[in-house]
C-alpha positions as CSV (number, residue, x, y, z in Angstrom):
1,M,-8.2,0.6,8.4
2,D,-7.8,3.8,10.9
3,L,-4.1,3.0,11.1
4,A,-3.7,2.8,7.5
5,I,-5.4,6.2,7.1
6,K,-3.2,8.0,9.5
7,L,-0.4,6.5,7.9
8,A,-1.4,7.7,4.4
9,G,-1.9,11.4,6.2
10,T,2.3,11.3,6.8
11,V,3.0,11.0,3.1
12,E,4.6,14.0,1.5
13,G,5.7,14.6,-2.0
14,V,3.7,12.3,-3.8
15,R,0.4,12.9,-5.9
16,S,-1.4,9.6,-4.5
17,R,-1.3,9.5,-0.8
18,H,-1.8,5.8,0.6
19,G,-1.0,3.9,3.7
20,A,-1.0,0.1,4.0
21,V,-1.2,-2.2,7.1
22,L,-0.7,-5.9,7.0
23,V,-2.3,-7.6,9.9
24,S,-2.5,-11.4,10.8
25,G,-4.2,-12.8,13.8
26,G,-5.1,-9.6,15.2
27,R,-1.4,-8.6,15.0
28,V,0.2,-6.1,12.5
29,L,2.9,-7.4,10.4
30,S,3.9,-4.4,8.7
31,L,3.5,-1.1,7.5
32,G,3.8,0.9,4.0
33,V,3.1,4.3,2.6
34,N,3.8,5.7,-0.9
35,K,7.6,6.6,-1.4
36,R,9.4,8.6,-4.4
37,R,12.0,6.7,-6.3
38,N,14.0,7.7,-9.4
39,M,13.3,4.6,-11.4
40,N,11.0,2.2,-12.6
41,I,10.8,-1.7,-12.5
42,A,12.5,-1.4,-16.4
43,G,15.3,1.0,-15.3
44,Q,13.8,4.2,-16.9
45,R,14.5,7.3,-14.9
46,S,12.2,9.9,-13.9
47,P,11.1,11.8,-10.7
48,H,7.5,10.7,-10.9
49,Y,7.8,7.0,-9.8
50,T,6.8,5.5,-6.5
51,Y,7.1,2.7,-4.4
52,H,3.5,1.9,-3.7
53,A,2.0,1.5,0.0
54,E,1.0,-2.4,-0.9
55,Q,4.6,-3.1,-1.9
56,Q,6.1,-1.4,0.9
57,A,4.0,-3.4,3.6
58,L,4.7,-6.8,1.8
59,K,8.7,-6.2,1.3
60,G,10.8,-8.5,3.5
61,I,7.7,-10.6,4.2
62,E,7.8,-14.3,4.0
63,K,5.1,-15.6,1.9
64,P,2.4,-16.8,1.3
65,L,0.0,-15.1,3.9
66,H,-2.8,-17.1,3.8
67,K,-4.4,-15.6,6.8
68,A,-3.4,-12.0,6.3
69,T,-5.3,-9.0,5.7
70,L,-3.9,-6.0,4.2
71,Y,-5.6,-2.5,4.7
72,V,-5.0,0.0,2.0
73,A,-6.1,3.9,2.7
74,R,-5.8,6.6,0.0
75,I,-6.7,10.1,1.1
76,S,-7.4,13.3,-0.3
77,K,-5.7,16.7,0.0
78,A,-8.5,17.2,2.8
79,N,-7.4,14.1,4.6
80,S,-10.7,12.5,3.8
81,P,-10.6,8.8,2.6
82,V,-11.5,8.4,-1.1
83,N,-11.6,5.5,-3.6
84,S,-8.6,3.2,-3.7
85,R,-7.8,0.1,-5.5
86,P,-4.5,-1.7,-6.7
87,C,-2.6,-1.3,-10.2
88,S,-2.2,-4.1,-12.1
89,E,1.7,-4.6,-10.5
90,C,0.2,-4.5,-6.8
91,Y,-2.8,-6.5,-8.0
92,K,0.0,-9.4,-9.0
93,L,1.8,-8.9,-5.9
94,L,-1.4,-9.6,-3.9
95,V,-2.3,-12.7,-5.6
96,E,1.8,-14.0,-5.4
97,Y,1.4,-13.3,-1.4
98,N,-2.0,-15.0,-1.5
99,I,-3.3,-12.4,0.9
100,K,-6.8,-13.7,2.2
101,E,-8.2,-10.3,2.4
102,V,-7.5,-6.8,1.0
103,V,-9.8,-4.1,1.9
104,Y,-9.5,-0.6,0.3
105,T,-11.1,2.7,1.2
106,H,-14.0,4.1,-0.8
107,E,-16.0,7.4,-0.7
């Protein structure tokens, strides 16, 4: 979780600062952070759309991930961990990848 918190601290230019770390067998498989994008999945343009940290961490990873754990951290403007939870799209993605465990920060 410490690495996910540190990653969240590197995020700039988005409202919610999240970092994600995918781990299996004690080994880090991938990392992800929230990033700006200019279109949503329906092709609508807006400067407010983001790729979520969970999506970025799972990008390019083969599924299923039966033994993997995903750590997701959200931090405040003061760089303190705060409550986090998956959006509906990220939740579907986590189910699709069959992640064994997902750990989110909380206050």
